[in-house]
N, CA, C and O atoms as a printed pandas DataFrame, in Angstrom:
     atom_number atom_name residue_name chain_id  residue_number  x_coord  y_coord  z_coord
0              1         N          MET        A               1  110.867  107.895  209.768
1              2        CA          MET        A               1  111.324  107.846  208.388
2              3         C          MET        A               1  112.845  107.922  208.329
3              4         O          MET        A               1  113.491  107.159  207.611
4              5         N          ASN        A               2  113.416  108.872  209.107
5              6        CA          ASN        A               2  114.865  109.002  209.131
6              7         C          ASN        A               2  115.526  107.749  209.693
7              8         O          ASN        A               2  116.604  107.356  209.248
8              9         N          ILE        A               3  114.876  107.126  210.671
9             10        CA          ILE        A               3  115.431  105.910  211.277
10            11         C          ILE        A               3  115.469  104.797  210.239
11            12         O          ILE        A               3  116.453  104.063  210.146
12            13         N          LEU        A               4  114.396  104.672  209.455
13            14        CA          LEU        A               4  114.362  103.648  208.404
14            15         C          LEU        A               4  115.445  103.882  207.363
15            16         O          LEU        A               4  116.089  102.940  206.900
16            17         N          LEU        A               5  115.639  105.133  207.005
17            18        CA          LEU        A               5  116.667  105.476  206.025
18            19         C          LEU        A               5  118.055  105.151  206.560
19            20         O          LEU        A               5  118.892  104.607  205.841
20            21         N          CYS        A               6  118.296  105.487  207.828
21            22        CA          CYS        A               6  119.598  105.188  208.434
22            23         C          CYS        A               6  119.828  103.683  208.520
23            24         O          CYS        A               6  120.938  103.211  208.276
24            25         N          GLU        A               7  118.790  102.928  208.863
25            26        CA          GLU        A               7  118.920  101.470  208.929
26            27         C          GLU        A               7  119.197  100.887  207.547
27            28         O          GLU        A               7  120.014   99.977  207.409
28            29         N          LEU        A               8  118.525  101.403  206.532
29            30        CA          LEU        A               8  118.729  100.936  205.163
30            31         C          LEU        A               8  120.144  101.237  204.700
31            32         O          LEU        A               8  120.798  100.396  204.084
32            33         N          ILE        A               9  120.610  102.441  205.001
33            34        CA          ILE        A               9  121.976  102.813  204.613
34            35         C          ILE        A               9  122.987  101.939  205.346
35            36         O          ILE        A               9  123.990  101.519  204.770
36            37         N          GLY        A              10  122.716  101.670  206.616
37            38        CA          GLY        A              10  123.613  100.816  207.399
38            39         C          GLY        A              10  123.682   99.394  206.852
39            40         O          GLY        A              10  124.743   98.773  206.915
40            41         N          LYS        A              11  122.602   98.866  206.325
41            42        CA          LYS        A              11  122.560   97.506  205.779
42            43         C          LYS        A              11  123.203   97.411  204.401
43            44         O          LYS        A              11  123.627   96.332  203.987
44            45         N          LEU        A              12  123.280   98.544  203.681
45            46        CA          LEU        A              12  123.858   98.516  202.339
46            47         C          LEU        A              12  125.354   98.223  202.379
47            48         O          LEU        A              12  125.893   97.606  201.460
48            49         N          ASP        A              13  126.019   98.662  203.432
49            50        CA          ASP        A              13  127.450   98.411  203.604
50            51         C          ASP        A              13  128.242   98.826  202.362
51            52         O          ASP        A              13  128.953   98.018  201.766
52            53         N          LEU        A              14  128.108  100.089  201.988
53            54        CA          LEU        A              14  128.812  100.629  200.831
54            55         C          LEU        A              14  130.118  101.274  201.274
55            56         O          LEU        A              14  130.219  101.856  202.354
56            57         N          SER        A              15  131.099  101.152  200.413
57            58        CA          SER        A              15  132.390  101.780  200.721
58            59         C          SER        A              15  132.322  103.266  200.371
59            60         O          SER        A              15  131.368  103.731  199.747
60            61         N          ILE        A              16  133.348  103.993  200.785
61            62        CA          ILE        A              16  133.413  105.428  200.511
62            63         C          ILE        A              16  133.460  105.676  199.008
63            64         O          ILE        A              16  132.877  106.650  198.532
64            65         N          THR        A              17  134.129  104.834  198.264
65            66        CA          THR        A              17  134.205  104.970  196.812
66            67         C          THR        A              17  132.811  104.865  196.192
67            68         O          THR        A              17  132.474  105.622  195.281
68            69         N          ASN        A              18  132.013  103.935  196.682
69            70        CA          ASN        A              18  130.641  103.796  196.171
70            71         C          ASN        A              18  129.806  105.037  196.487
71            72         O          ASN        A              18  129.031  105.497  195.648
72            73         N          TRP        A              19  129.967  105.579  197.707
73            74        CA          TRP        A              19  129.221  106.774  198.080
74            75         C          TRP        A              19  129.643  107.965  197.231
75            76         O          TRP        A              19  128.807  108.769  196.820
76            77         N          ILE        A              20  130.922  108.074  196.975
77            78        CA          ILE        A              20  131.408  109.160  196.124
78            79         C          ILE        A              20  130.807  109.041  194.727
79            80         O          ILE        A              20  130.418  110.048  194.135
80            81         N          THR        A              21  130.729  107.838  194.201
81            82        CA          THR        A              21  130.143  107.607  192.879
82            83         C          THR        A              21  128.661  107.987  192.868
83            84         O          THR        A              21  128.191  108.654  191.947
84            85         N          ILE        A              22  127.940  107.562  193.887
85            86        CA          ILE        A              22  126.495  107.862  193.959
86            87         C          ILE        A              22  126.267  109.369  194.042
87            88         O          ILE        A              22  125.424  109.913  193.328
88            89         N          ILE        A              23  127.007  110.031  194.900
89            90        CA          ILE        A              23  126.858  111.482  195.045
90            91         C          ILE        A              23  127.248  112.194  193.750
91            92         O          ILE        A              23  126.596  113.159  193.353
92            93         N          SER        A              24  128.303  111.726  193.094
93            94        CA          SER        A              24  128.725  112.333  191.819
94            95         C          SER        A              24  127.644  112.201  190.761
95            96         O          SER        A              24  127.381  113.145  190.015
96            97         N          ILE        A              25  127.025  111.048  190.695
97            98        CA          ILE        A              25  125.949  110.825  189.714
98            99         C          ILE        A              25  124.764  111.741  190.011
99           100         O          ILE        A              25  124.172  112.312  189.096
100          101         N          ILE        A              26  124.424  111.880  191.281
101          102        CA          ILE        A              26  123.313  112.765  191.655
102          103         C          ILE        A              26  123.642  114.207  191.269
103          104         O          ILE        A              26  122.778  114.918  190.757
104          105         N          ILE        A              27  124.879  114.646  191.507
105          106        CA          ILE        A              27  125.290  116.006  191.156
106          107         C          ILE        A              27  125.242  116.210  189.643
107          108         O          ILE        A              27  124.785  117.252  189.173
108          109         N          VAL        A              28  125.713  115.221  188.877
109          110        CA          VAL        A              28  125.707  115.337  187.410
110          111         C          VAL        A              28  124.275  115.417  186.883
111          112         O          VAL        A              28  123.980  116.242  186.018
112          113         N          ILE        A              29  123.398  114.578  187.388
113          114        CA          ILE        A              29  121.996  114.587  186.928
114          115         C          ILE        A              29  121.328  115.914  187.287
115          116         O          ILE        A              29  120.613  116.491  186.468
116          117         N          THR        A              30  121.556  116.399  188.510
117          118        CA          THR        A              30  120.989  117.685  188.927
118          119         C          THR        A              30  121.514  118.810  188.038
119          120         O          THR        A              30  120.745  119.664  187.596
120          121         N          GLY        A              31  122.823  118.812  187.776
121          122        CA          GLY        A              31  123.420  119.821  186.910
122          123         C          GLY        A              31  122.858  119.774  185.502
123          124         O          GLY        A              31  122.669  120.813  184.869
124          125         N          TRP        A              32  122.593  118.582  185.013
125          126        CA          TRP        A              32  122.027  118.408  183.683
126          127         C          TRP        A              32  120.656  119.064  183.593
127          128         O          TRP        A              32  120.365  119.766  182.623
128          129         N          PHE        A              33  119.809  118.840  184.601
129          130        CA          PHE        A              33  118.480  119.450  184.597
130          131         C          PHE        A              33  118.551  120.967  184.754
131          132         O          PHE        A              33  117.813  121.693  184.088
132          133         N          ILE        A              34  119.419  121.442  185.617
133          134        CA          ILE        A              34  119.560  122.889  185.804
134          135         C          ILE        A              34  120.071  123.538  184.524
135          136         O          ILE        A              34  119.590  124.602  184.133
136          137         N          ASN        A              35  121.033  122.911  183.874
137          138        CA          ASN        A              35  121.564  123.441  182.614
138          139         C          ASN        A              35  120.478  123.498  181.541
139          140         O          ASN        A              35  120.392  124.483  180.808
140          141         N          GLY        A              36  119.661  122.474  181.439
141          142        CA          GLY        A              36  118.560  122.466  180.474
142          143         C          GLY        A              36  117.564  123.583  180.743
143          144         O          GLY        A              36  117.103  124.254  179.820
144          145         N          TYR        A              37  117.239  123.777  182.010
145          146        CA          TYR        A              37  116.307  124.840  182.400
146          147         C          TYR        A              37  116.871  126.216  182.050
147          148         O          TYR        A              37  116.172  127.045  181.466
148          149         N          LEU        A              38  118.124  126.458  182.403
149          150        CA          LEU        A              38  118.729  127.767  182.139
150          151         C          LEU        A              38  118.920  128.012  180.642
151          152         O          LEU        A              38  118.779  129.145  180.182
152          153         N          SER        A              39  119.232  126.987  179.893
153          154        CA          SER        A              39  119.381  127.130  178.433
154          155         C          SER        A              39  118.048  127.506  177.798
155          156         O          SER        A              39  117.990  128.375  176.929
156          157         N          ARG        A              40  116.993  126.858  178.230
157          158        CA          ARG        A              40  115.657  127.165  177.703
158          159         C          ARG        A              40  115.263  128.605  178.032
159          160         O          ARG        A              40  114.702  129.318  177.200
160          161         N          LYS        A              41  115.568  129.012  179.258
161          162        CA          LYS        A              41  115.260  130.376  179.675
162          163         C          LYS        A              41  116.027  131.388  178.814
163          164         O          LYS        A              41  115.481  132.430  178.449
164          165         N          GLN        A              42  117.276  131.087  178.493
165          166        CA          GLN        A              42  118.084  131.979  177.661
166          167         C          GLN        A              42  117.529  132.045  176.236
167          168         O          GLN        A              42  117.500  133.120  175.639
168          169         N          GLU        A              43  117.095  130.923  175.692
169          170        CA          GLU        A              43  116.526  130.908  174.342
170          171         C          GLU        A              43  115.242  131.730  174.273
171          172         O          GLU        A              43  115.017  132.449  173.300
172          173         N          ILE        A              44  114.415  131.630  175.283
173          174        CA          ILE        A              44  113.187  132.428  175.330
174          175         C          ILE        A              44  113.528  133.909  175.396
175          176         O          ILE        A              44  112.891  134.728  174.734
176          177         N          SER        A              45  114.528  134.249  176.189
177          178        CA          SER        A              45  114.958  135.640  176.303
178          179         C          SER        A              45  115.484  136.167  174.970
179          180         O          SER        A              45  115.223  137.317  174.617
180          181         N          LYS        A              46  116.216  135.348  174.230
181          182        CA          LYS        A              46  116.728  135.757  172.914
182          183         C          LYS        A              46  115.585  136.006  171.938
183          184         O          LYS        A              46  115.612  136.985  171.193
184          185         N          GLU        A              47  114.591  135.140  171.934
185          186        CA          GLU        A              47  113.432  135.319  171.047
186          187         C          GLU        A              47  112.667  136.580  171.405
187          188         O          GLU        A              47  112.254  137.334  170.524
188          189         N          ARG        A              48  112.479  136.809  172.696
189          190        CA          ARG        A              48  111.776  138.012  173.149
190          191         C          ARG        A              48  112.538  139.258  172.701
191          192         O          ARG        A              48  111.929  140.227  172.248
192          193         N          LEU        A              49  113.858  139.237  172.825
193          194        CA          LEU        A              49  114.696  140.355  172.401
194          195         C          LEU        A              49  114.581  140.576  170.896
195          196         O          LEU        A              49  114.508  141.714  170.433
196          197         N          LYS        A              50  114.566  139.493  170.143
197          198        CA          LYS        A              50  114.457  139.590  168.681
198          199         C          LYS        A              50  113.156  140.289  168.282
199          200         O          LYS        A              50  113.174  141.202  167.456
200          201         N          TYR        A              51  112.043  139.874  168.853
201          202        CA          TYR        A              51  110.752  140.483  168.508
202          203         C          TYR        A              51  110.667  141.922  169.004
203          204         O          TYR        A              51  110.090  142.782  168.339
204          205         N          ARG        A              52  111.235  142.174  170.155
205          206        CA          ARG        A              52  111.201  143.525  170.709
206          207         C          ARG        A              52  111.988  144.496  169.825
207          208         O          ARG        A              52  111.524  145.598  169.533
208          209         N          LEU        A              53  113.182  144.075  169.404
209          210        CA          LEU        A              53  114.002  144.931  168.538
210          211         C          LEU        A              53  113.358  145.115  167.169
211          212         O          LEU        A              53  113.466  146.186  166.571
212          213         N          GLU        A              54  112.699  144.094  166.677
213          214        CA          GLU        A              54  111.982  144.211  165.410
214          215         C          GLU        A              54  110.859  145.248  165.530
215          216         O          GLU        A              54  110.650  146.053  164.622
216          217         N          THR        A              55  110.154  145.221  166.640
217          218        CA          THR        A              55  109.087  146.192  166.887
218          219         C          THR        A              55  109.640  147.610  166.937
219          220         O          THR        A              55  109.083  148.524  166.328
220          221         N          LEU        A              56  110.727  147.785  167.657
221          222        CA          LEU        A              56  111.333  149.113  167.761
222          223         C          LEU        A              56  111.842  149.586  166.403
223          224         O          LEU        A              56  111.800  150.779  166.104
224          225         N          ASN        A              57  112.316  148.664  165.591
225          226        CA          ASN        A              57  112.784  149.015  164.249
226          227         C          ASN        A              57  111.627  149.531  163.380
227          228         O          ASN        A              57  111.797  150.499  162.638
228          229         N          TYR        A              58  110.467  148.897  163.469
229          230        CA          TYR        A              58  109.295  149.379  162.731
230          231         C          TYR        A              58  108.903  150.784  163.193
231          232         O          TYR        A              58  108.528  151.628  162.379
232          233         N          CYS        A              59  108.991  151.026  164.491
233          234        CA          CYS        A              59  108.648  152.353  165.027
234          235         C          CYS        A              59  109.626  153.411  164.529
235          236         O          CYS        A              59  109.223  154.524  164.189
236          237         N          ILE        A              60  110.903  153.066  164.485
237          238        CA          ILE        A              60  111.909  154.008  163.984
238          239         C          ILE        A              60  111.637  154.330  162.522
239          240         O          ILE        A              60  111.769  155.479  162.102
240          241         N          GLU        A              61  111.260  153.327  161.753
241          242        CA          GLU        A              61  110.935  153.535  160.334
242          243         C          GLU        A              61  109.777  154.524  160.192
243          244         O          GLU        A              61  109.818  155.412  159.340
244          245         N          VAL        A              62  108.748  154.369  161.024
245          246        CA          VAL        A              62  107.606  155.280  160.988
246          247         C          VAL        A              62  108.041  156.696  161.368
247          248         O          VAL        A              62  107.599  157.665  160.751
248          249         N          LEU        A              63  108.891  156.820  162.365
249          250        CA          LEU        A              63  109.361  158.141  162.774
250          251         C          LEU        A              63  110.122  158.836  161.652
251          252         O          LEU        A              63  109.927  160.029  161.418
252          253         N          PHE        A              64  110.985  158.102  160.956
253          254        CA          PHE        A              64  111.711  158.693  159.833
254          255         C          PHE        A              64  110.764  159.112  158.716
255          256         O          PHE        A              64  110.942  160.167  158.107
256          257         N          MET        A              65  109.771  158.294  158.454
257          258        CA          MET        A              65  108.812  158.632  157.403
258          259         C          MET        A              65  107.992  159.869  157.777
259          260         O          MET        A              65  107.677  160.692  156.918
260          261         N          LEU        A              66  107.652  159.996  159.057
261          262        CA          LEU        A              66  106.909  161.174  159.507
262          263         C          LEU        A              66  107.709  162.452  159.271
263          264         O          LEU        A              66  107.139  163.493  158.948
264          265         N          GLU        A              67  109.022  162.373  159.432
265          266        CA          GLU        A              67  109.867  163.549  159.214
266          267         C          GLU        A              67  110.000  163.886  157.735
267          268         O          GLU        A              67  110.072  165.060  157.374
268          269         N          LYS        A              68  110.035  162.878  156.880
269          270        CA          LYS        A              68  110.276  163.091  155.447
270          271         C          LYS        A              68  109.033  163.495  154.668
271          272         O          LYS        A              68  109.098  164.361  153.795
272          273         N          ILE        A              69  107.913  162.876  154.978
273          274        CA          ILE        A              69  106.715  163.013  154.151
274          275         C          ILE        A              69  105.853  164.168  154.659
275          276         O          ILE        A              69  105.589  164.288  155.856
276          277         N          ASN        A              70  105.423  165.007  153.729
277          278        CA          ASN        A              70  104.580  166.156  154.093
278          279         C          ASN        A              70  103.166  165.742  154.473
279          280         O          ASN        A              70  102.629  166.215  155.475
280          281         N          SER        A              71  102.565  164.872  153.689
281          282        CA          SER        A              71  101.211  164.402  153.998
282          283         C          SER        A              71  101.245  162.868  154.101
283          284         O          SER        A              71  100.955  162.171  153.129
284          285         N          PRO        A              72  101.598  162.355  155.272
285          286        CA          PRO        A              72  101.821  160.914  155.420
286          287         C          PRO        A              72  100.590  160.045  155.191
287          288         O          PRO        A              72  100.723  158.899  154.761
288          289         N          LEU        A              73   99.398  160.562  155.466
289          290        CA          LEU        A              73   98.196  159.737  155.313
290          291         C          LEU        A              73   97.929  159.372  153.852
291          292         O          LEU        A              73   97.249  158.384  153.576
292          293         N          GLU        A              74   98.454  160.155  152.925
293          294        CA          GLU        A              74   98.237  159.886  151.499
294          295         C          GLU        A              74   99.313  158.977  150.915
295          296         O          GLU        A              74   99.185  158.527  149.777
296          297         N          ASP        A              75  100.362  158.704  151.669
297          298        CA          ASP        A              75  101.469  157.881  151.189
298          299         C          ASP        A              75  101.192  156.401  151.484
299          300         O          ASP        A              75  100.948  156.031  152.633
300          301         N          ILE        A              76  101.230  155.561  150.450
301          302        CA          ILE        A              76  100.919  154.135  150.589
302          303         C          ILE        A              76  101.964  153.423  151.458
303          304         O          ILE        A              76  101.611  152.626  152.327
304          305         N          GLU        A              77  103.233  153.710  151.225
305          306        CA          GLU        A              77  104.308  153.070  151.999
306          307         C          GLU        A              77  104.213  153.441  153.477
307          308         O          GLU        A              77  104.428  152.602  154.351
308          309         N          PHE        A              78  103.890  154.699  153.745
309          310        CA          PHE        A              78  103.744  155.125  155.137
310          311         C          PHE        A              78  102.608  154.365  155.808
311          312         O          PHE        A              78  102.746  153.903  156.940
312          313         N          ASN        A              79  101.486  154.237  155.109
313          314        CA          ASN        A              79  100.339  153.518  155.679
314          315         C          ASN        A              79  100.680  152.062  155.984
315          316         O          ASN        A              79  100.282  151.532  157.021
316          317         N          LYS        A              80  101.420  151.416  155.077
317          318        CA          LYS        A              80  101.830  150.027  155.323
318          319         C          LYS        A              80  102.742  149.944  156.543
319          320         O          LYS        A              80  102.546  149.101  157.418
320          321         N          SER        A              81  103.735  150.819  156.594
321          322        CA          SER        A              81  104.677  150.819  157.714
322          323         C          SER        A              81  103.970  151.160  159.022
323          324         O          SER        A              81  104.265  150.576  160.065
324          325         N          PHE        A              82  103.051  152.094  158.962
325          326        CA          PHE        A              82  102.318  152.503  160.158
326          327         C          PHE        A              82  101.490  151.354  160.716
327          328         O          PHE        A              82  101.477  151.110  161.923
328          329         N          LYS        A              83  100.796  150.651  159.819
329          330        CA          LYS        A              83   99.971  149.514  160.263
330          331         C          LYS        A              83  100.831  148.400  160.850
331          332         O          LYS        A              83  100.476  147.798  161.863
332          333         N          LYS        A              84  101.954  148.136  160.210
333          334        CA          LYS        A              84  102.844  147.087  160.696
334          335         C          LYS        A              84  103.411  147.458  162.068
335          336         O          LYS        A              84  103.473  146.618  162.965
336          337         N          ALA        A              85  103.821  148.714  162.226
337          338        CA          ALA        A              85  104.362  149.165  163.511
338          339         C          ALA        A              85  103.289  149.105  164.598
339          340         O          ALA        A              85  103.568  148.722  165.734
340          341         N          LYS        A              86  102.077  149.481  164.247
341          342        CA          LYS        A              86  100.985  149.456  165.223
342          343         C          LYS        A              86  100.693  148.024  165.669
343          344         O          LYS        A              86  100.504  147.761  166.856
344          345         N          LYS        A              87  100.660  147.116  164.717
345          346        CA          LYS        A              87  100.412  145.709  165.042
346          347         C          LYS        A              87  101.514  145.167  165.952
347          348         O          LYS        A              87  101.231  144.515  166.957
348          349         N          GLN        A              88  102.756  145.438  165.601
349          350        CA          GLN        A              88  103.888  144.966  166.400
350          351         C          GLN        A              88  103.850  145.569  167.811
351          352         O          GLN        A              88  104.120  144.883  168.797
352          353         N          LEU        A              89  103.511  146.862  167.891
353          354        CA          LEU        A              89  103.466  147.519  169.197
354          355         C          LEU        A              89  102.406  146.910  170.103
355          356         O          LEU        A              89  102.629  146.755  171.304
356          357         N          TYR        A              90  101.276  146.569  169.546
357          358        CA          TYR        A              90  100.219  145.991  170.372
358          359         C          TYR        A              90  100.613  144.639  170.931
359          360         O          TYR        A              90  100.154  144.253  172.006
360          361         N          PHE        A              91  101.460  143.914  170.212
361          362        CA          PHE        A              91  101.893  142.610  170.702
362          363         C          PHE        A              91  103.153  142.680  171.550
363          364         O          PHE        A              91  103.269  141.963  172.544
364          365         N          PHE        A              92  104.097  143.534  171.173
365          366        CA          PHE        A              92  105.406  143.508  171.813
366          367         C          PHE        A              92  105.829  144.843  172.414
367          368         O          PHE        A              92  106.955  144.956  172.897
368          369         N          GLY        A              93  104.979  145.843  172.400
369          370        CA          GLY        A              93  105.333  147.152  172.930
370          371         C          GLY        A              93  104.858  147.326  174.364
371          372         O          GLY        A              93  104.077  146.532  174.889
372          373         N          THR        A              94  105.352  148.384  174.973
373          374        CA          THR        A              94  104.889  148.709  176.320
374          375         C          THR        A              94  103.590  149.512  176.218
375          376         O          THR        A              94  103.229  149.995  175.145
376          377         N          SER        A              95  102.912  149.644  177.324
377          378        CA          SER        A              95  101.648  150.395  177.309
378          379         C          SER        A              95  101.893  151.874  176.985
379          380         O          SER        A              95  101.076  152.512  176.322
380          381         N          LYS        A              96  103.019  152.411  177.454
381          382        CA          LYS        A              96  103.341  153.813  177.166
382          383         C          LYS        A              96  103.585  154.006  175.669
383          384         O          LYS        A              96  103.107  154.978  175.083
384          385         N          GLU        A              97  104.323  153.094  175.053
385          386        CA          GLU        A              97  104.587  153.187  173.611
386          387         C          GLU        A              97  103.295  153.085  172.811
387          388         O          GLU        A              97  103.070  153.847  171.871
388          389         N          THR        A              98  102.464  152.148  173.193
389          390        CA          THR        A              98  101.186  151.965  172.497
390          391         C          THR        A              98  100.309  153.206  172.638
391          392         O          THR        A              98   99.680  153.638  171.672
392          393         N          HIS        A              99  100.269  153.774  173.835
393          394        CA          HIS        A              99   99.462  154.972  174.065
394          395         C          HIS        A              99   99.961  156.148  173.216
395          396         O          HIS        A              99   99.162  156.845  172.590
396          397         N          LEU        A             100  101.272  156.365  173.196
397          398        CA          LEU        A             100  101.822  157.461  172.395
398          399         C          LEU        A             100  101.588  157.242  170.904
399          400         O          LEU        A             100  101.313  158.187  170.164
400          401         N          PHE        A             101  101.699  155.988  170.472
401          402        CA          PHE        A             101  101.464  155.683  169.056
402          403         C          PHE        A             101  100.006  155.962  168.695
403          404         O          PHE        A             101   99.718  156.477  167.615
404          405         N          ASP        A             102   99.093  155.622  169.596
405          406        CA          ASP        A             102   97.673  155.933  169.367
406          407         C          ASP        A             102   97.439  157.444  169.297
407          408         O          ASP        A             102   96.624  157.916  168.504
408          409         N          GLU        A             103   98.159  158.195  170.131
409          410        CA          GLU        A             103   98.043  159.657  170.088
410          411         C          GLU        A             103   98.557  160.205  168.755
411          412         O          GLU        A             103   97.981  161.141  168.199
412          413         N          ILE        A             104   99.635  159.622  168.252
413          414        CA          ILE        A             104  100.150  160.043  166.940
414          415         C          ILE        A             104   99.109  159.757  165.861
415          416         O          ILE        A             104   98.848  160.600  165.003
416          417         N          GLU        A             105   98.526  158.581  165.910
417          418        CA          GLU        A             105   97.507  158.219  164.919
418          419         C          GLU        A             105   96.319  159.179  164.998
419          420         O          GLU        A             105   95.830  159.656  163.974
420          421         N          GLU        A             106   95.868  159.452  166.191
421          422        CA          GLU        A             106   94.744  160.372  166.372
422          423         C          GLU        A             106   95.103  161.769  165.865
423          424         O          GLU        A             106   94.290  162.436  165.225
424          425         N          GLY        A             107   96.321  162.199  166.156
425          426        CA          GLY        A             107   96.776  163.504  165.694
426          427         C          GLY        A             107   96.885  163.590  164.185
427          428         O          GLY        A             107   96.591  164.632  163.600
428          429         N          LEU        A             108   97.307  162.504  163.548
429          430        CA          LEU        A             108   97.401  162.497  162.083
430          431         C          LEU        A             108   96.039  162.696  161.437
431          432         O          LEU        A             108   95.927  163.377  160.417
432          433         N          PHE        A             109   95.015  162.115  162.016
433          434        CA          PHE        A             109   93.676  162.245  161.442
434          435         C          PHE        A             109   92.999  163.549  161.818
435          436         O          PHE        A             109   92.242  164.107  161.023
436          437         N          ASN        A             110   93.265  164.046  163.030
437          438        CA          ASN        A             110   92.572  165.250  163.498
438          439         C          ASN        A             110   93.330  166.541  163.206
439          440         O          ASN        A             110   92.765  167.498  162.677
440          441         N          ASN        A             111   94.606  166.559  163.553
441          442        CA          ASN        A             111   95.378  167.792  163.415
442          443         C          ASN        A             111   96.840  167.449  163.139
443          444         O          ASN        A             111   97.656  167.453  164.061
444          445         N          PRO        A             112   97.184  167.151  161.890
445          446        CA          PRO        A             112   98.541  166.689  161.558
446          447         C          PRO        A             112   99.655  167.680  161.893
447          448         O          PRO        A             112  100.798  167.269  162.089
448          449         N          GLU        A             113   99.345  168.974  161.963
449          450        CA          GLU        A             113  100.384  169.961  162.242
450          451         C          GLU        A             113  100.754  169.986  163.724
451          452         O          GLU        A             113  101.808  170.506  164.090
452          453         N          ASP        A             114   99.907  169.436  164.565
453          454        CA          ASP        A             114  100.084  169.560  166.012
454          455         C          ASP        A             114  100.544  168.250  166.673
455          456         O          ASP        A             114  100.239  168.014  167.842
456          457         N          ILE        A             115  101.258  167.416  165.952
457          458        CA          ILE        A             115  101.700  166.150  166.535
458          459         C          ILE        A             115  103.185  166.156  166.899
459          460         O          ILE        A             115  103.721  165.133  167.326
460          461         N          THR        A             116  103.833  167.267  166.740
461          462        CA          THR        A             116  105.278  167.344  166.973
462          463         C          THR        A             116  105.649  166.935  168.397
463          464         O          THR        A             116  106.599  166.179  168.599
464          465         N          ASP        A             117  104.900  167.433  169.384
465          466        CA          ASP        A             117  105.204  167.091  170.774
466          467         C          ASP        A             117  105.047  165.599  171.044
467          468         O          ASP        A             117  105.884  164.990  171.709
468          469         N          VAL        A             118  103.981  165.021  170.529
469          470        CA          VAL        A             118  103.744  163.591  170.736
470          471         C          VAL        A             118  104.818  162.764  170.028
471          472         O          VAL        A             118  105.299  161.771  170.574
472          473         N          VAL        A             119  105.192  163.169  168.824
473          474        CA          VAL        A             119  106.236  162.454  168.084
474          475         C          VAL        A             119  107.558  162.516  168.847
475          476         O          VAL        A             119  108.285  161.526  168.926
476          477         N          ASN        A             120  107.861  163.679  169.404
477          478        CA          ASN        A             120  109.098  163.810  170.186
478          479         C          ASN        A             120  109.071  162.940  171.442
479          480         O          ASN        A             120  110.077  162.319  171.786
480          481         N          LYS        A             121  107.929  162.891  172.128
481          482        CA          LYS        A             121  107.794  162.011  173.294
482          483         C          LYS        A             121  107.963  160.552  172.888
483          484         O          LYS        A             121  108.628  159.775  173.573
484          485         N          PHE        A             122  107.349  160.194  171.759
485          486        CA          PHE        A             122  107.444  158.817  171.273
486          487         C          PHE        A             122  108.893  158.485  170.918
487          488         O          PHE        A             122  109.377  157.395  171.221
488          489         N          ARG        A             123  109.579  159.428  170.276
489          490        CA          ARG        A             123  110.984  159.220  169.906
490          491         C          ARG        A             123  111.837  158.979  171.156
491          492         O          ARG        A             123  112.670  158.073  171.179
492          493         N          GLU        A             124  111.626  159.785  172.179
493          494        CA          GLU        A             124  112.391  159.625  173.422
494          495         C          GLU        A             124  112.066  158.294  174.106
495          496         O          GLU        A             124  112.945  157.643  174.669
496          497         N          THR        A             125  110.805  157.906  174.048
497          498        CA          THR        A             125  110.410  156.624  174.637
498          499         C          THR        A             125  111.070  155.467  173.900
499          500         O          THR        A             125  111.529  154.511  174.524
500          501         N          ILE        A             126  111.119  155.552  172.585
501          502        CA          ILE        A             126  111.762  154.503  171.789
502          503         C          ILE        A             126  113.258  154.456  172.098
503          504         O          ILE        A             126  113.827  153.373  172.237
504          505         N          LYS        A             127  113.896  155.620  172.207
505          506        CA          LYS        A             127  115.322  155.659  172.547
506          507         C          LYS        A             127  115.588  154.995  173.890
507          508         O          LYS        A             127  116.509  154.190  174.024
508          509         N          SER        A             128  114.777  155.338  174.879
509          510        CA          SER        A             128  114.985  154.746  176.206
510          511         C          SER        A             128  114.688  153.247  176.194
511          512         O          SER        A             128  115.335  152.479  176.906
512          513         N          SER        A             129  113.712  152.831  175.386
513          514        CA          SER        A             129  113.419  151.399  175.278
514          515         C          SER        A             129  114.588  150.643  174.664
515          516         O          SER        A             129  114.925  149.543  175.104
516          517         N          ILE        A             130  115.201  151.232  173.655
517          518        CA          ILE        A             130  116.360  150.592  173.032
518          519         C          ILE        A             130  117.500  150.488  174.039
519          520         O          ILE        A             130  118.166  149.456  174.123
520          521         N          ASN        A             131  117.722  151.545  174.796
521          522        CA          ASN        A             131  118.772  151.505  175.814
522          523         C          ASN        A             131  118.508  150.431  176.864
523          524         O          ASN        A             131  119.433  149.753  177.311
524          525         N          ILE        A             132  117.261  150.278  177.250
525          526        CA          ILE        A             132  116.904  149.273  178.254
526          527         C          ILE        A             132  117.055  147.863  177.674
527          528         O          ILE        A             132  117.638  146.983  178.307
528          529         N          VAL        A             133  116.528  147.661  176.474
529          530        CA          VAL        A             133  116.561  146.334  175.868
530          531         C          VAL        A             133  117.991  145.872  175.611
531          532         O          VAL        A             133  118.332  144.715  175.855
532          533         N          LEU        A             134  118.814  146.774  175.122
533          534        CA          LEU        A             134  120.205  146.415  174.812
534          535         C          LEU        A             134  121.149  146.636  175.993
535          536         O          LEU        A             134  122.357  146.424  175.887
536          537         N          GLU        A             135  120.574  147.066  177.123
537          538        CA          GLU        A             135  121.336  147.306  178.349
538          539         C          GLU        A             135  122.501  148.248  178.100
539          540         O          GLU        A             135  123.627  147.989  178.525
540          541         N          LEU        A             136  122.215  149.358  177.399
541          542        CA          LEU        A             136  123.252  150.341  177.085
542          543         C          LEU        A             136  123.481  151.309  178.236
543          544         O          LEU        A             136  124.590  151.817  178.398
544          545         N          LYS        A             137  122.467  151.572  179.029
545          546        CA          LYS        A             137  122.618  152.494  180.159
546          547         C          LYS        A             137  122.138  151.836  181.416
547          548         O          LYS        A             137  122.180  152.443  182.486
């Protein structure tokens, strides 16, 4: 195969200028495809970041509401925010975040006074997730 290629190249009788042009075109085309691939990868990463930050924002909203409201299960706005945060977490959250959120939900229904530790763990997990996502630390 290499012999055939060498014979073909030898018969073409191209000057150095022609070879430079051919190699330049190959480099430009390769660069074009690589640039397209990397641009697409960056756009996907931006979308993933957007949804992830939106999810974390819903969780922060729920945490603030938990601190403000005495009986959160009776509050309509809290229930809406809680459901939205739970839905977002199941799609875009980590397994640890989802597990802690489920523990908070279980605690709200079973023993609302005893969820402080779980809420604090969830808060710390959200903080560390924000730091990781935004590459702050």
